[in-house]
C-alpha positions in Angstrom: 50.4 11.6 13.6 53.7 10.1 14.7 55.8 8.0 12.4 57.3 4.9 14.1 61.1 5.2 14.5 63.2 2.8 12.4 66.2 1.1 13.7 69.6 2.1 12.3 69.7 -1.2 10.3 66.3 -0.5 8.8 67.4 3.0 7.9 70.7 1.8 6.3 68.7 -0.8 4.3 66.3 1.8 3.1 69.1 4.1 2.1 70.9 1.3 0.2 67.7 0.4 -1.6 67.1 4.1 -2.6 70.7 4.4 -3.9 70.3 1.3 -6.0 67.0 2.5 -7.4 68.5 5.9 -8.4 71.5 4.1 -10.0 69.2 1.7 -12.1 66.9 4.6 -13.2 69.9 6.7 -14.2 71.3 3.8 -16.2 68.0 3.3 -18.0 67.8 6.9 -18.9 71.3 6.9 -20.2 70.6 3.8 -22.3 67.5 5.5 -23.8 69.4 8.6 -24.5 72.2 6.7 -26.4 69.7 4.6 -28.3 70.9 1.3 -26.8 67.5 0.7 -25.3 64.2 1.2 -27.0 61.0 2.4 -25.2 59.4 -1.0 -25.9 62.4 -2.8 -24.3 62.0 -0.5 -21.3 58.3 -1.4 -21.0 59.2 -5.1 -21.1 61.8 -4.7 -18.4 59.3 -2.8 -16.3 57.1 -5.9 -16.2 59.6 -7.8 -14.2 61.6 -5.0 -12.5 59.8 -3.0 -9.9 62.4 -0.2 -9.8 62.0 0.5 -13.5 58.2 0.2 -13.2 58.3 3.0 -10.6 59.9 5.5 -13.0 57.9 8.5 -13.8 57.0 8.9 -17.5 57.8 12.6 -17.2 61.4 11.8 -16.5 61.7 8.9 -19.0 60.4 10.8 -22.1 63.0 13.6 -22.0 65.7 10.9 -22.1 64.5 9.8 -25.6 66.6 11.1 -28.5 65.3 14.4 -29.9 62.9 14.8 -27.0 63.2 17.6 -24.4 61.0 18.5 -21.5 58.7 20.8 -23.5 58.1 18.2 -26.2 57.7 15.5 -23.7 55.1 17.5 -21.8 53.2 18.3 -25.1 53.3 14.6 -26.0 52.0 13.5 -22.6 49.3 16.1 -22.8 48.2 15.0 -26.3 48.0 11.4 -25.2 46.4 12.1 -21.9 49.1 11.1 -19.5 49.3 12.9 -16.1 52.6 14.4 -15.0 52.7 12.0 -12.0 52.0 8.8 -13.9 54.6 6.0 -13.6 55.4 3.3 -16.1 53.4 0.7 -14.2 50.3 3.0 -14.2 50.1 3.5 -18.0 47.1 2.1 -19.7 47.5 -0.1 -22.8 46.2 2.8 -25.0 48.8 5.1 -23.6 51.6 2.6 -24.0 50.5 2.0 -27.6 50.4 5.7 -28.4 53.9 6.2 -27.0 55.3 3.3 -28.9 53.7 4.5 -32.1 55.1 8.0 -31.6 58.7 6.6 -31.2 58.6 4.0 -33.9 
């Protein structure tokens, strides 16, 4: 199956969008790590910002204070969140369980 070739302008636009997305996601993780942004605030922002809604929970949780990759994986497992789940794909029950854990 061949992929249609993109024009140089389309490629440049895609690269710029990807760079902006990485920058926003890194900023969100840093704000979570410093405590300037709560998980509930992140969920609220994800409702209106697609780039934040596309963040994987497995990369967000280790950014929380006192939470490393191992603890994050255990928490996700206990709540029933898949490793590949993104913020926009969380169920209401999963969001509630995460918010209760960090409150």
